[in-house]
N, C-alpha and C positions, 0 to 999 in steps of 0.2 A: 504494500500500500504506500509506503514511503517513497518508493521510486516513482509512482504515478503522480504524487504531489510535487516532486521535484520537476518532473517533465511538464506538468501543468503550469507551474510557476515560471519555469524557463520559457515556455511558449508564450505566456502572457507578457513577460518582460520583453521578449524579442519583438512581439507585435507592437507593444507600446513604444519601444525605441524607434522602430521603423515608421510607425504612424506619426510620431513627433517630427521626424525629419522629412518624410515624404508627403504625408497628408497635410501637414500644416505649413510646409515650407513656403508655399505661394501665398498663404493667407496672413502670415505675420511678417513683420519687418525684422530681418536678421541684420545685425550690425555688419558692416563691410569687412571688419577684421575677422569675424567668425566665418563669414562666407569665404574669404581667402584661405583661412586655415582649413576649412572643410575640403578644399581641393587636394590637400596633401594626404588625406586619409587613405584613399585607394592605393597610392604608391607605397605608403608606409605599411599597410597590411600585406601587400604583395611581397615587400622586402622581408617582413617578419615571417612570412610563410615559406619563402623560397631560400633565404640565406642559410638557415640551418641545414637544409637538404643539400646545399651546394658545398659548404665547408665542413660538414660533419656527416658524410654519407654512411659511414660505418658506426656512427655514434660517438666518435672521438674527433677532435679538431684535426683537420688534415687539409692543408692548402695544396698539397702535391697530389691531387687526384684529377681525373679527366673532366670532372664537372666544372672546375674553376675556369680553365681556358675556354671551354664550350660556352659557359655563361658570359664570359667577356665578349666572345664573338657574337652571341645573340644580343647582348646589350648594345654593342657597337652598331649592329644592324638596326636595332630598334631606334637608337638615337639618330642615326643617319637618315633613315626613311620615315620614322614616326609611325611605323606599321608593325603591329604585333605579329602578323603573318610572316613578315620578313625576319623577325627575331626567331620565330620557331623554325622557319625554313632554312636558316643558316646555323642556328645553335644546335638543333637536334642532329643534323648530319655531322657537324663538327664533333659532337659527343660520340656518335657512333664510330667515326673515324679514329678518334683518340682511344676509345675503348678497344677497337680492333688492333691498333698499333701497340697497345700495352699488354 
């Protein structure tokens, strides 16, 4: 029973947070500073999710693995083109090539 209470509370909290930022965003005045800060949430979350997988693929810090240079190649492609497809289209083959070579 306790698990279902946690699931219910988590669901309600998630809905409330999304409703506040999505449902009310056009109806209330948001300070320009907060609006500028909200633009950085998606890149920060993406970095927080991907960086540990890149530098700690085996669970321990390791900069000398194939993921690091492949991530750099993908990041350069994304920066140069501004396209996530280009990042995936260059970073993933680079990872495969590096894994094949090692």
